[in-house]
N, CA, C and O atoms as a printed pandas DataFrame, in Angstrom:
     atom_number atom_name residue_name chain_id  residue_number  x_coord  y_coord  z_coord
0              1         N          UNK        A               1   -1.240   15.146   -6.168
1              2        CA          UNK        A               1   -2.205   14.678   -6.835
2              3         C          UNK        A               1   -3.193   13.760   -5.927
3              4         O          UNK        A               1   -2.718   13.018   -5.068
4              5         N          UNK        A               2   -4.521   13.843   -6.148
5              6        CA          UNK        A               2   -5.614   13.114   -5.228
6              7         C          UNK        A               2   -5.842   11.878   -6.112
7              8         O          UNK        A               2   -5.848   11.930   -7.342
8              9         N          UNK        A               3   -6.020   10.815   -5.421
9             10        CA          UNK        A               3   -6.566    9.518   -5.957
10            11         C          UNK        A               3   -7.328    8.744   -4.916
11            12         O          UNK        A               3   -7.169    8.818   -3.698
12            13         N          UNK        A               4   -8.183    7.988   -5.579
13            14        CA          UNK        A               4   -9.174    7.199   -4.846
14            15         C          UNK        A               4   -8.784    5.664   -4.666
15            16         O          UNK        A               4   -8.666    5.018   -5.707
16            17         N          UNK        A               5   -8.590    5.075   -3.564
17            18        CA          UNK        A               5   -8.081    3.798   -3.372
18            19         C          UNK        A               5   -9.355    2.895   -3.788
19            20         O          UNK        A               5  -10.446    3.263   -3.353
20            21         N          UNK        A               6   -9.297    1.759   -4.585
21            22        CA          UNK        A               6  -10.122    0.749   -4.816
22            23         C          UNK        A               6  -10.124   -0.096   -3.609
23            24         O          UNK        A               6   -9.138   -0.188   -2.878
24            25         N          UNK        A               7  -11.212   -0.700   -3.406
25            26        CA          UNK        A               7  -11.340   -1.547   -2.099
26            27         C          UNK        A               7  -10.338   -2.412   -1.962
27            28         O          UNK        A               7   -9.652   -2.426   -0.939
28            29         N          UNK        A               8  -10.121   -3.311   -3.075
29            30        CA          UNK        A               8   -8.812   -4.242   -2.936
30            31         C          UNK        A               8   -7.534   -3.750   -2.816
31            32         O          UNK        A               8   -6.608   -4.430   -2.374
32            33         N          UNK        A               9   -7.401   -2.325   -3.274
33            34        CA          UNK        A               9   -6.088   -1.688   -3.038
34            35         C          UNK        A               9   -5.792   -1.231   -1.531
35            36         O          UNK        A               9   -4.691   -1.418   -1.013
36            37         N          UNK        A              10   -6.673   -0.725   -0.987
37            38        CA          UNK        A              10   -6.831   -0.582    0.480
38            39         C          UNK        A              10   -6.345   -1.770    1.230
39            40         O          UNK        A              10   -5.419   -1.727    2.039
40            41         N          UNK        A              11   -7.121   -2.987    0.869
41            42        CA          UNK        A              11   -6.731   -4.199    1.618
42            43         C          UNK        A              11   -5.506   -4.528    1.477
43            44         O          UNK        A              11   -4.794   -4.746    2.458
44            45         N          UNK        A              12   -5.049   -4.618    0.175
45            46        CA          UNK        A              12   -3.693   -5.215   -0.252
46            47         C          UNK        A              12   -2.502   -4.256    0.462
47            48         O          UNK        A              12   -1.472   -4.691    0.977
48            49         N          UNK        A              13   -2.884   -2.910    0.369
49            50        CA          UNK        A              13   -1.677   -1.994    0.809
50            51         C          UNK        A              13   -1.487   -2.429    2.553
51            52         O          UNK        A              13   -0.400   -2.643    3.089
52            53         N          UNK        A              14   -2.672   -2.483    3.150
53            54        CA          UNK        A              14   -2.700   -2.860    4.496
54            55         C          UNK        A              14   -2.065   -4.118    4.885
55            56         O          UNK        A              14   -1.723   -4.233    6.062
56            57         N          UNK        A              15   -1.848   -5.121    4.032
57            58        CA          UNK        A              15   -1.666   -6.455    4.248
58            59         C          UNK        A              15   -0.182   -6.641    3.715
59            60         O          UNK        A              15    0.538   -7.565    4.093
60            61         N          UNK        A              16    0.243   -5.578    2.712
61            62        CA          UNK        A              16    1.613   -5.748    1.938
62            63         C          UNK        A              16    1.463   -6.752    1.057
63            64         O          UNK        A              16    2.484   -7.379    0.773
64            65         N          UNK        A              17    0.319   -7.102    0.488
65            66        CA          UNK        A              17    0.157   -8.128   -0.468
66            67         C          UNK        A              17    0.999   -7.780   -1.762
67            68         O          UNK        A              17    1.124   -6.628   -2.177
68            69         N          UNK        A              18    1.605   -8.976   -2.399
69            70        CA          UNK        A              18    2.304   -8.900   -3.434
70            71         C          UNK        A              18    1.748   -8.640   -4.768
71            72         O          UNK        A              18    2.384   -8.507   -5.813
72            73         N          UNK        A              19    0.218   -8.573   -4.559
73            74        CA          UNK        A              19   -0.590   -8.328   -5.906
74            75         C          UNK        A              19   -0.538   -6.901   -6.079
75            76         O          UNK        A              19   -0.799   -6.507   -7.216
76            77         N          UNK        A              20   -0.250   -6.005   -5.177
77            78        CA          UNK        A              20   -0.213   -4.583   -5.390
78            79         C          UNK        A              20    0.983   -4.276   -6.225
79            80         O          UNK        A              20    2.118   -4.624   -5.897
80            81         N          UNK        A              21    0.678   -3.561   -7.405
81            82        CA          UNK        A              21    1.820   -3.450   -8.249
82            83         C          UNK        A              21    2.778   -2.354   -7.762
83            84         O          UNK        A              21    2.526   -1.475   -6.938
84            85         N          UNK        A              22    3.863   -2.558   -8.391
85            86        CA          UNK        A              22    4.986   -1.389   -7.889
86            87         C          UNK        A              22    4.646   -0.063   -8.110
87            88         O          UNK        A              22    4.995    0.805   -7.311
88            89         N          UNK        A              23    3.913    0.225   -9.244
89            90        CA          UNK        A              23    3.547    1.656   -9.490
90            91         C          UNK        A              23    2.599    2.173   -8.537
91            92         O          UNK        A              23    2.677    3.315   -8.082
92            93         N          UNK        A              24    1.588    1.233   -8.192
93            94        CA          UNK        A              24    0.605    1.372   -7.212
94            95         C          UNK        A              24    1.181    1.879   -5.623
95            96         O          UNK        A              24    0.816    2.819   -4.917
96            97         N          UNK        A              25    2.184    0.872   -5.422
97            98        CA          UNK        A              25    2.931    1.013   -4.257
98            99         C          UNK        A              25    3.601    2.445   -3.897
99           100         O          UNK        A              25    3.517    3.179   -2.913
100          101         N          UNK        A              26    4.375    2.530   -5.253
101          102        CA          UNK        A              26    5.232    3.864   -5.109
102          103         C          UNK        A              26    4.285    5.186   -4.992
103          104         O          UNK        A              26    4.507    6.115   -4.216
104          105         N          UNK        A              27    3.208    5.106   -5.887
105          106        CA          UNK        A              27    2.214    6.170   -5.565
106          107         C          UNK        A              27    1.716    6.421   -4.350
107          108         O          UNK        A              27    1.683    7.571   -3.912
108          109         N          UNK        A              28    1.147    5.082   -3.475
109          110        CA          UNK        A              28    0.752    5.422   -2.318
110          111         C          UNK        A              28    1.985    5.927   -1.276
111          112         O          UNK        A              28    1.794    6.662   -0.307
112          113         N          UNK        A              29    2.964    5.511   -1.585
113          114        CA          UNK        A              29    4.317    5.721   -0.583
114          115         C          UNK        A              29    4.569    7.380   -0.743
115          116         O          UNK        A              29    5.147    8.013    0.141
116          117         N          UNK        A              30    4.126    7.932   -1.829
117          118        CA          UNK        A              30    4.547    9.350   -2.203
118          119         C          UNK        A              30    3.657   10.262   -1.175
119          120         O          UNK        A              30    2.437   10.323   -1.324
120          121         N          UNK        A              31    4.284   10.924   -0.188
121          122        CA          UNK        A              31    3.410   11.772    0.693
122          123         C          UNK        A              31    2.860   12.992    0.065
123          124         O          UNK        A              31    1.959   13.655    0.577
124          125         N          UNK        A              32    3.451   13.274   -1.099
125          126        CA          UNK        A              32    2.750   14.311   -1.750
126          127         C          UNK        A              32    1.412   14.322   -2.275
127          128         O          UNK        A              32    0.742   15.298   -2.612
128          129         N          UNK        A              33    1.096   13.020   -2.299
129          130        CA          UNK        A              33   -0.273   12.516   -2.945
130          131         C          UNK        A              33   -1.173   12.522   -1.677
131          132         O          UNK        A              33   -0.724   12.244   -0.566
132          133         N          UNK        A              34   -2.586   12.884   -1.928
133          134        CA          UNK        A              34   -3.677   12.647   -1.048
134          135         C          UNK        A              34   -4.545   11.627   -1.452
135          136         O          UNK        A              34   -5.223   11.721   -2.475
136          137         N          UNK        A              35   -4.563   10.621   -0.680
137          138        CA          UNK        A              35   -5.258    9.412   -1.026
138          139         C          UNK        A              35   -6.659    9.377   -0.169
139          140         O          UNK        A              35   -6.753    9.742    1.003
140          141         N          UNK        A              36   -7.665    8.898   -0.929
141          142        CA          UNK        A              36   -9.066    8.835   -0.346
142          143         C          UNK        A              36   -9.384    7.382   -0.361
143          144         O          UNK        A              36   -8.896    6.647   -1.219
144          145         N          UNK        A              37  -10.224    6.928    0.604
145          146        CA          UNK        A              37  -11.023    5.878    0.534
146          147         C          UNK        A              37  -12.485    6.128    0.704
147          148         O          UNK        A              37  -12.854    6.668    1.746
148          149         N          UNK        A              38  -13.302    5.815   -0.151
149          150        CA          UNK        A              38  -14.573    6.067   -0.305
150          151         C          UNK        A              38  -15.465    5.233    0.972
151          152         O          UNK        A              38  -15.144    4.143    1.446
152          153         N          UNK        A              39  -16.600    6.026    1.351
153          154        CA          UNK        A              39  -17.487    5.269    2.169
154          155         C          UNK        A              39  -17.848    4.024    1.489
155          156         O          UNK        A              39  -17.991    3.020    2.186
156          157         N          UNK        A              40  -18.005    3.958    0.296
157          158        CA          UNK        A              40  -18.459    2.825   -0.655
158          159         C          UNK        A              40  -17.581    1.683   -0.296
159          160         O          UNK        A              40  -18.126    0.585   -0.184
160          161         N          UNK        A              41  -16.336    1.777   -0.104
161          162        CA          UNK        A              41  -15.248    0.742    0.068
162          163         C          UNK        A              41  -15.529    0.266    1.591
163          164         O          UNK        A              41  -15.553   -0.920    1.919
164          165         N          UNK        A              42  -15.714    1.218    2.368
165          166        CA          UNK        A              42  -15.929    0.808    3.794
166          167         C          UNK        A              42  -17.209   -0.081    3.830
167          168         O          UNK        A              42  -17.204   -1.196    4.352
168          169         N          UNK        A              43  -18.255    0.453    3.270
169          170        CA          UNK        A              43  -19.548   -0.391    3.188
170          171         C          UNK        A              43  -19.302   -1.794    2.682
171          172         O          UNK        A              43  -19.811   -2.770    3.234
172          173         N          UNK        A              44  -18.444   -1.892    1.527
173          174        CA          UNK        A              44  -18.105   -3.194    1.020
174          175         C          UNK        A              44  -17.377   -3.969    1.780
175          176         O          UNK        A              44  -17.582   -5.183    1.772
176          177         N          UNK        A              45  -16.493   -3.460    2.495
177          178        CA          UNK        A              45  -15.496   -4.219    3.453
178          179         C          UNK        A              45  -16.462   -4.770    4.542
179          180         O          UNK        A              45  -16.369   -5.934    4.932
180          181         N          UNK        A              46  -17.401   -3.892    5.027
181          182        CA          UNK        A              46  -18.151   -4.366    6.269
182          183         C          UNK        A              46  -19.072   -5.616    5.740
183          184         O          UNK        A              46  -19.154   -6.683    6.349
184          185         N          UNK        A              47  -19.705   -5.340    4.599
185          186        CA          UNK        A              47  -20.705   -6.378    4.261
186          187         C          UNK        A              47  -19.910   -7.597    3.976
187          188         O          UNK        A              47  -20.356   -8.615    4.505
188          189         N          UNK        A              48  -18.762   -7.741    3.213
189          190        CA          UNK        A              48  -18.112   -8.963    3.116
190          191         C          UNK        A              48  -17.493   -9.583    4.196
191          192         O          UNK        A              48  -17.343  -10.805    4.218
192          193         N          UNK        A              49  -17.038   -8.692    5.292
193          194        CA          UNK        A              49  -16.766   -9.230    6.547
194          195         C          UNK        A              49  -17.926   -9.842    7.197
195          196         O          UNK        A              49  -17.769  -10.936    7.739
196          197         N          UNK        A              50  -19.007   -9.302    7.209
197          198        CA          UNK        A              50  -20.325   -9.934    8.095
198          199         C          UNK        A              50  -20.678  -11.210    7.385
199          200         O          UNK        A              50  -21.052  -12.191    8.027
200          201         N          UNK        A              51  -20.563  -11.223    5.991
201          202        CA          UNK        A              51  -20.816  -12.427    5.331
202          203         C          UNK        A              51  -19.701  -13.533    5.396
203          204         O          UNK        A              51  -19.814  -14.567    4.739
204          205         N          UNK        A              52  -18.832  -13.333    6.050
205          206        CA          UNK        A              52  -17.626  -14.360    6.212
206          207         C          UNK        A              52  -16.809  -14.399    4.977
207          208         O          UNK        A              52  -16.183  -15.434    4.751
208          209         N          UNK        A              53  -16.733  -13.418    4.155
209          210        CA          UNK        A              53  -16.127  -13.619    2.835
210          211         C          UNK        A              53  -14.896  -12.688    2.914
211          212         O          UNK        A              53  -14.225  -12.571    1.889
212          213         N          UNK        A              54  -14.526  -12.004    4.039
213          214        CA          UNK        A              54  -13.371  -11.172    4.101
214          215         C          UNK        A              54  -12.900  -11.343    5.548
215          216         O          UNK        A              54  -13.556  -10.819    6.449
216          217         N          UNK        A              55  -11.759  -12.073    5.824
217          218        CA          UNK        A              55  -11.324  -12.078    7.288
218          219         C          UNK        A              55  -10.504  -10.986    7.424
219          220         O          UNK        A              55   -9.746  -10.703    6.496
220          221         N          UNK        A              56  -10.532  -10.191    8.626
221          222        CA          UNK        A              56   -9.844   -9.097    8.995
222          223         C          UNK        A              56   -9.259   -9.565   10.491
223          224         O          UNK        A              56   -9.841  -10.408   11.173
224          225         N          UNK        A              57   -8.176   -8.979   10.855
225          226        CA          UNK        A              57   -7.521   -9.199   12.111
226          227         C          UNK        A              57   -8.315   -8.504   13.226
227          228         O          UNK        A              57   -8.026   -8.681   14.409
228          229         N          UNK        A              58   -9.141   -7.851   12.900
229          230        CA          UNK        A              58  -10.054   -7.156   14.077
230          231         C          UNK        A              58  -11.435   -6.855   13.240
231          232         O          UNK        A              58  -11.526   -7.013   12.023
232          233         N          UNK        A              59  -12.369   -6.449   13.992
233          234        CA          UNK        A              59  -13.566   -6.006   13.411
234          235         C          UNK        A              59  -13.437   -4.798   12.641
235          236         O          UNK        A              59  -12.560   -3.997   12.963
236          237         N          UNK        A              60  -14.300   -4.527   11.531
237          238        CA          UNK        A              60  -14.149   -3.554   10.557
238          239         C          UNK        A              60  -14.172   -1.974   11.350
239          240         O          UNK        A              60  -13.454   -1.072   10.917
240          241         N          UNK        A              61  -15.015   -1.780   12.463
241          242        CA          UNK        A              61  -15.232   -0.579   13.066
242          243         C          UNK        A              61  -13.977   -0.283   13.778
243          244         O          UNK        A              61  -13.741    0.880   14.104
244          245         N          UNK        A              62  -13.086   -1.313   14.070
245          246        CA          UNK        A              62  -11.595   -0.939   14.600
246          247         C          UNK        A              62  -10.387   -0.853   13.345
247          248         O          UNK        A              62   -9.489   -0.020   13.223
248          249         N          UNK        A              63  -10.665   -1.842   12.612
249          250        CA          UNK        A              63   -9.652   -2.017   11.525
250          251         C          UNK        A              63   -9.553   -0.624   10.531
251          252         O          UNK        A              63   -8.536    0.045   10.343
252          253         N          UNK        A              64  -10.580   -0.446   10.092
253          254        CA          UNK        A              64  -10.752    0.761    9.146
254          255         C          UNK        A              64  -10.280    1.985    9.798
255          256         O          UNK        A              64   -9.299    2.531    9.293
256          257         N          UNK        A              65  -10.830    2.516   10.859
257          258        CA          UNK        A              65  -10.438    3.794   11.383
258          259         C          UNK        A              65   -8.949    3.858   11.949
259          260         O          UNK        A              65   -8.378    4.926   12.171
260          261         N          UNK        A              66   -8.427    2.709   12.142
261          262        CA          UNK        A              66   -7.028    2.701   12.636
262          263         C          UNK        A              66   -6.004    2.872   11.715
263          264         O          UNK        A              66   -4.962    3.497   11.912
264          265         N          UNK        A              67   -6.397    2.192   10.528
265          266        CA          UNK        A              67   -5.672    2.241    9.278
266          267         C          UNK        A              67   -5.763    3.691    8.509
267          268         O          UNK        A              67   -4.810    4.237    7.954
268          269         N          UNK        A              68   -6.919    4.133    8.579
269          270        CA          UNK        A              68   -7.190    5.435    7.859
270          271         C          UNK        A              68   -6.153    6.593    8.698
271          272         O          UNK        A              68   -5.405    7.406    8.157
272          273         N          UNK        A              69   -6.334    6.418    9.942
273          274        CA          UNK        A              69   -5.545    7.463   10.627
274          275         C          UNK        A              69   -3.927    7.147   10.454
275          276         O          UNK        A              69   -3.173    8.097   10.247
276          277         N          UNK        A              70   -3.458    5.936   10.534
277          278        CA          UNK        A              70   -2.186    5.642   10.489
278          279         C          UNK        A              70   -1.532    6.095    9.005
279          280         O          UNK        A              70   -0.464    6.692    8.868
280          281         N          UNK        A              71   -2.364    5.699    8.013
281          282        CA          UNK        A              71   -1.694    6.062    6.748
282          283         C          UNK        A              71   -2.176    7.470    6.257
283          284         O          UNK        A              71   -1.703    7.966    5.235
284          285         N          UNK        A              72   -3.136    8.104    7.015
285          286        CA          UNK        A              72   -3.509    9.469    6.681
286          287         C          UNK        A              72   -4.249    9.477    5.455
287          288         O          UNK        A              72   -4.004   10.338    4.610
288          289         N          UNK        A              73   -5.176    8.563    5.262
289          290        CA          UNK        A              73   -6.047    8.397    4.216
290          291         C          UNK        A              73   -7.265    9.184    4.507
291          292         O          UNK        A              73   -7.709    9.260    5.653
292          293         N          UNK        A              74   -7.789    9.743    3.543
293          294        CA          UNK        A              74   -9.148   10.644    3.809
294          295         C          UNK        A              74  -10.289    9.953    3.432
295          296         O          UNK        A              74  -10.170    9.143    2.513
296          297         N          UNK        A              75  -11.495   10.124    4.015
297          298        CA          UNK        A              75  -12.621    9.690    3.494
298          299         C          UNK        A              75  -13.288   10.325    2.617
299          300         O          UNK        A              75  -13.491   11.529    2.772
300          301         N          UNK        A              76  -13.777    9.628    1.486
301          302        CA          UNK        A              76  -14.767   10.419    0.526
302          303         C          UNK        A              76  -16.099   10.098    0.765
303          304         O          UNK        A              76  -16.469    8.941    0.565
304          305         N          UNK        A              77  -16.921   10.993    1.186
305          306        CA          UNK        A              77  -18.334   10.493    1.609
306          307         C          UNK        A              77  -19.166   10.465    0.180
307          308         O          UNK        A              77  -18.729   11.090   -0.786
308          309         N          UNK        A              78  -20.291    9.763    0.111
309          310        CA          UNK        A              78  -21.141    9.760   -1.043
310          311         C          UNK        A              78  -22.092   10.754   -0.951
311          312         O          UNK        A              78  -22.693   10.901    0.113
312          313         N          UNK        A              79  -22.369   11.602   -2.095
313          314        CA          UNK        A              79  -23.212   12.492   -2.314
314          315         C          UNK        A              79  -24.175   12.138   -3.226
315          316         O          UNK        A              79  -23.983   11.117   -3.886
316          317         N          UNK        A              80  -25.213   12.806   -3.399
317          318        CA          UNK        A              80  -26.341   12.555   -4.319
318          319         C          UNK        A              80  -25.856   12.610   -5.750
319          320         O          UNK        A              80  -26.054   11.644   -6.486
320          321         N          UNK        A              81  -25.227   13.698   -6.185
321          322        CA          UNK        A              81  -24.478   13.782   -7.523
322          323         C          UNK        A              81  -23.790   12.441   -7.917
323          324         O          UNK        A              81  -24.087   11.893   -8.978
324          325         N          UNK        A              82  -22.907   11.933   -7.097
325          326        CA          UNK        A              82  -22.230   10.637   -7.241
326          327         C          UNK        A              82  -23.244    9.664   -7.644
327          328         O          UNK        A              82  -23.185    9.030   -8.697
328          329         N          UNK        A              83  -24.246    9.556   -6.710
329          330        CA          UNK        A              83  -25.136    8.318   -7.104
330          331         C          UNK        A              83  -25.953    8.522   -8.366
331          332         O          UNK        A              83  -26.264    7.589   -9.105
332          333         N          UNK        A              84  -26.321    9.921   -8.598
333          334        CA          UNK        A              84  -26.977   10.188   -9.993
334          335         C          UNK        A              84  -26.123    9.831  -11.151
335          336         O          UNK        A              84  -26.596    9.269  -12.139
336          337         N          UNK        A              85  -24.936   10.131  -11.049
337          338        CA          UNK        A              85  -23.969    9.937  -12.009
338          339         C          UNK        A              85  -23.901    8.571  -12.634
339          340         O          UNK        A              85  -23.497    8.413  -13.786
340          341         N          UNK        A              86  -24.355    7.453  -11.755
341          342        CA          UNK        A              86  -24.387    6.213  -12.320
342          343         C          UNK        A              86  -25.248    6.031  -13.450
343          344         O          UNK        A              86  -24.973    5.249  -14.360
344          345         N          UNK        A              87  -26.394    6.808  -13.410
345          346        CA          UNK        A              87  -27.314    6.678  -14.494
346          347         C          UNK        A              87  -26.708    6.814  -15.946
347          348         O          UNK        A              87  -27.283    6.322  -16.917
348          349         N          UNK        A              88  -25.438    7.551  -16.052
349          350        CA          UNK        A              88  -24.741    7.958  -17.211
350          351         C          UNK        A              88  -23.642    7.001  -17.354
351          352         O          UNK        A              88  -22.905    7.364  -18.270
352          353         N          UNK        A              89  -23.251    5.922  -16.800
353          354        CA          UNK        A              89  -22.252    5.119  -16.988
354          355         C          UNK        A              89  -22.755    4.007  -17.879
355          356         O          UNK        A              89  -23.881    3.520  -17.778
356          357         N          UNK        A              90  -21.841    3.639  -18.758
357          358        CA          UNK        A              90  -21.959    2.524  -19.722
358          359         C          UNK        A              90  -21.927    1.265  -18.931
359          360         O          UNK        A              90  -21.339    1.216  -17.850
360          361         N          UNK        A              91  -22.571    0.206  -19.468
361          362        CA          UNK        A              91  -22.801   -1.021  -18.549
362          363         C          UNK        A              91  -21.567   -2.041  -18.532
363          364         O          UNK        A              91  -21.745   -3.258  -18.488
364          365         N          UNK        A              92  -20.392   -1.486  -18.569
365          366        CA          UNK        A              92  -19.277   -2.292  -18.694
366          367         C          UNK        A              92  -19.012   -3.140  -17.478
367          368         O          UNK        A              92  -18.490   -4.251  -17.570
368          369         N          UNK        A              93  -19.379   -2.601  -16.346
369          370        CA          UNK        A              93  -19.265   -3.117  -15.079
370          371         C          UNK        A              93  -20.641   -3.219  -14.371
371          372         O          UNK        A              93  -21.525   -2.363  -14.368
372          373         N          UNK        A              94  -20.647   -4.415  -13.782
373          374        CA          UNK        A              94  -22.073   -4.885  -13.059
374          375         C          UNK        A              94  -21.938   -4.753  -11.468
375          376         O          UNK        A              94  -22.914   -4.843  -10.724
376          377         N          UNK        A              95  -20.755   -4.552  -11.064
377          378        CA          UNK        A              95  -20.567   -4.375   -9.616
378          379         C          UNK        A              95  -21.056   -2.935   -8.918
379          380         O          UNK        A              95  -20.486   -1.862   -9.115
380          381         N          UNK        A              96  -21.958   -3.082   -8.258
381          382        CA          UNK        A              96  -22.627   -1.728   -7.651
382          383         C          UNK        A              96  -21.450   -0.957   -6.987
383          384         O          UNK        A              96  -21.303    0.230   -7.281
384          385         N          UNK        A              97  -20.708   -1.484   -6.218
385          386        CA          UNK        A              97  -19.697   -0.887   -5.465
386          387         C          UNK        A              97  -18.741   -0.179   -6.513
387          388         O          UNK        A              97  -18.434    0.991   -6.287
388          389         N          UNK        A              98  -18.296   -0.752   -7.540
389          390        CA          UNK        A              98  -17.364   -0.245   -8.274
390          391         C          UNK        A              98  -18.020    0.896   -9.274
391          392         O          UNK        A              98  -17.366    1.878   -9.625
392          393         N          UNK        A              99  -19.000    0.728   -9.578
393          394        CA          UNK        A              99  -19.935    1.734  -10.220
394          395         C          UNK        A              99  -20.052    3.070   -9.601
395          396         O          UNK        A              99  -19.851    4.081  -10.273
396          397         N          UNK        A             100  -20.393    3.125   -8.251
397          398        CA          UNK        A             100  -20.137    4.040   -7.606
398          399         C          UNK        A             100  -18.825    4.801   -7.344
399          400         O          UNK        A             100  -18.698    6.004   -7.117
400          401         N          UNK        A             101  -17.955    3.931   -7.415
401          402        CA          UNK        A             101  -16.503    4.423   -7.215
402          403         C          UNK        A             101  -16.079    5.165   -8.475
403          404         O          UNK        A             101  -15.460    6.226   -8.389
404          405         N          UNK        A             102  -16.423    4.588   -9.711
405          406        CA          UNK        A             102  -16.365    5.160  -10.982
406          407         C          UNK        A             102  -16.929    6.557  -11.059
407          408         O          UNK        A             102  -16.353    7.541  -11.523
408          409         N          UNK        A             103  -18.174    6.500  -10.522
409          410        CA          UNK        A             103  -18.882    8.006  -10.574
410          411         C          UNK        A             103  -18.304    8.894   -9.629
411          412         O          UNK        A             103  -18.434   10.099   -9.848
412          413         N          UNK        A             104  -17.709    8.533   -8.652
413          414        CA          UNK        A             104  -17.140    9.376   -7.552
414          415         C          UNK        A             104  -15.878    9.930   -8.283
415          416         O          UNK        A             104  -15.655   11.136   -8.391
416          417         N          UNK        A             105  -15.153    9.046   -8.727
417          418        CA          UNK        A             105  -13.881    9.363   -9.595
418          419         C          UNK        A             105  -14.041   10.409  -10.641
419          420         O          UNK        A             105  -13.315   11.399  -10.736
420          421         N          UNK        A             106  -15.137   10.093  -11.496
421          422        CA          UNK        A             106  -15.429   11.283  -12.586
422          423         C          UNK        A             106  -15.792   12.439  -11.827
423          424         O          UNK        A             106  -15.183   13.467  -12.122
424          425         N          UNK        A             107  -16.691   12.508  -10.868
425          426        CA          UNK        A             107  -17.280   13.757  -10.467
426          427         C          UNK        A             107  -16.120   14.543   -9.656
427          428         O          UNK        A             107  -16.047   15.769   -9.738
428          429         N          UNK        A             108  -15.378   13.926   -9.012
429          430        CA          UNK        A             108  -14.364   14.480   -8.107
430          431         C          UNK        A             108  -12.940   14.643   -8.758
431          432         O          UNK        A             108  -11.942   15.038   -8.155
432          433         N          UNK        A             109  -12.999   14.286  -10.055
433          434        CA          UNK        A             109  -11.627   14.215  -10.801
434          435         C          UNK        A             109  -10.458   13.590  -10.211
435          436         O          UNK        A             109   -9.338   14.099  -10.170
436          437         N          UNK        A             110  -10.817   12.366   -9.723
437          438        CA          UNK        A             110   -9.864   11.640   -8.989
438          439         C          UNK        A             110   -9.285   10.481   -9.866
439          440         O          UNK        A             110  -10.072    9.904  -10.616
440          441         N          UNK        A             111   -8.008   10.104   -9.836
441          442        CA          UNK        A             111   -7.606    8.883  -10.493
442          443         C          UNK        A             111   -7.974    7.637   -9.388
443          444         O          UNK        A             111   -8.112    7.823   -8.179
444          445         N          UNK        A             112   -8.071    6.638   -9.916
445          446        CA          UNK        A             112   -8.522    5.334   -9.162
446          447         C          UNK        A             112   -7.125    4.617   -9.301
447          448         O          UNK        A             112   -6.443    4.648  -10.326
448          449         N          UNK        A             113   -6.743    3.880   -7.976
449          450        CA          UNK        A             113   -5.773    2.927   -7.903
450          451         C          UNK        A             113   -6.377    1.589   -7.844
451          452         O          UNK        A             113   -6.855    1.084   -6.827
452          453         N          UNK        A             114   -6.323    1.068   -8.974
453          454        CA          UNK        A             114   -7.080   -0.284   -9.257
454          455         C          UNK        A             114   -6.558   -1.151  -10.272
455          456         O          UNK        A             114   -6.245   -0.684  -11.367
456          457         N          UNK        A             115   -6.427   -2.445   -9.995
457          458        CA          UNK        A             115   -6.028   -3.579  -10.909
458          459         C          UNK        A             115   -7.398   -4.043  -11.833
459          460         O          UNK        A             115   -7.312   -4.817  -12.786
460          461         N          UNK        A             116   -8.503   -3.506  -11.428
461          462        CA          UNK        A             116   -9.748   -3.913  -12.029
462          463         C          UNK        A             116   -9.903   -3.374  -13.565
463          464         O          UNK        A             116  -10.126   -2.206  -13.884
464          465         N          UNK        A             117   -9.716   -4.617  -14.548
465          466        CA          UNK        A             117   -9.875   -4.213  -15.892
466          467         C          UNK        A             117  -11.051   -3.677  -16.346
467          468         O          UNK        A             117  -11.068   -2.945  -17.336
468          469         N          UNK        A             118  -12.185   -4.005  -15.634
469          470        CA          UNK        A             118  -13.447   -3.406  -16.110
470          471         C          UNK        A             118  -13.518   -1.748  -15.927
471          472         O          UNK        A             118  -14.005   -0.965  -16.743
472          473         N          UNK        A             119  -12.984   -1.459  -14.807
473          474        CA          UNK        A             119  -12.839    0.035  -14.481
474          475         C          UNK        A             119  -11.965    0.712  -15.440
475          476         O          UNK        A             119  -12.060    1.922  -15.648
476          477         N          UNK        A             120  -11.162   -0.003  -15.998
477          478        CA          UNK        A             120  -10.245    0.779  -16.928
478          479         C          UNK        A             120  -11.112    0.956  -18.221
479          480         O          UNK        A             120  -10.600    1.759  -19.000
480          481         N          UNK        A             121  -12.112    0.496  -18.583
481          482        CA          UNK        A             121  -12.977    0.552  -19.677
482          483         C          UNK        A             121  -13.688    2.079  -19.600
483          484         O          UNK        A             121  -14.224    2.584  -20.587
484          485         N          UNK        A             122  -13.626    2.644  -18.480
485          486        CA          UNK        A             122  -14.434    4.000  -18.242
486          487         C          UNK        A             122  -13.361    5.046  -18.572
487          488         O          UNK        A             122  -12.206    4.739  -18.869
488          489         N          UNK        A             123  -13.798    6.232  -18.502
489          490        CA          UNK        A             123  -13.127    7.463  -18.847
490          491         C          UNK        A             123  -12.896    7.768  -17.315
491          492         O          UNK        A             123  -13.705    8.461  -16.697
492          493         N          UNK        A             124  -11.723    7.211  -16.689
493          494        CA          UNK        A             124  -11.179    7.580  -15.581
494          495         C          UNK        A             124   -9.693    7.150  -15.565
495          496         O          UNK        A             124   -9.281    6.103  -16.063
496          497         N          UNK        A             125   -8.937    8.078  -14.934
497          498        CA          UNK        A             125   -7.351    7.984  -14.866
498          499         C          UNK        A             125   -7.072    6.701  -13.915
499          500         O          UNK        A             125   -7.656    6.562  -12.840
500          501         N          UNK        A             126   -6.288    5.940  -14.327
501          502        CA          UNK        A             126   -6.011    4.513  -13.789
502          503         C          UNK        A             126   -4.520    4.807  -13.224
503          504         O          UNK        A             126   -3.648    5.419  -13.840
504          505         N          UNK        A             127   -4.409    4.279  -11.998
505          506        CA          UNK        A             127   -2.957    4.191  -11.496
506          507         C          UNK        A             127   -2.810    2.636  -11.214
507          508         O          UNK        A             127   -3.563    2.009  -10.469
508          509         N          UNK        A             128   -1.713    2.089  -11.926
509          510        CA          UNK        A             128   -1.472    0.738  -11.690
510          511         C          UNK        A             128   -0.265    0.115  -12.106
511          512         O          UNK        A             128   -0.079   -1.081  -11.884
């Protein structure tokens, strides 16, 4: 099964954060699953890091690729149809990063590994 990591899920996985649910942890640990991190999440991490809102042990350009390789997470690029899909999303969620993740999930038929209750209001499969 293929699934998309929400930004917080990627960060919590990398820090072994207790907020990561047992179901999410078990899903990520299963080597049969293909896990993707969107370029949207990379963008969000870089922005929050530069604003001083997200401390990381090293700069994002080192931190992110190193962990992608170590955990064998794949990158999901953003394509025009993903962005255009946002026009059809209900206004449940105002976060631009999350709206694009939802659109990608719908277009690519990916579950999202997320605790975000607002994302759960959309027609996407949630793992948590």
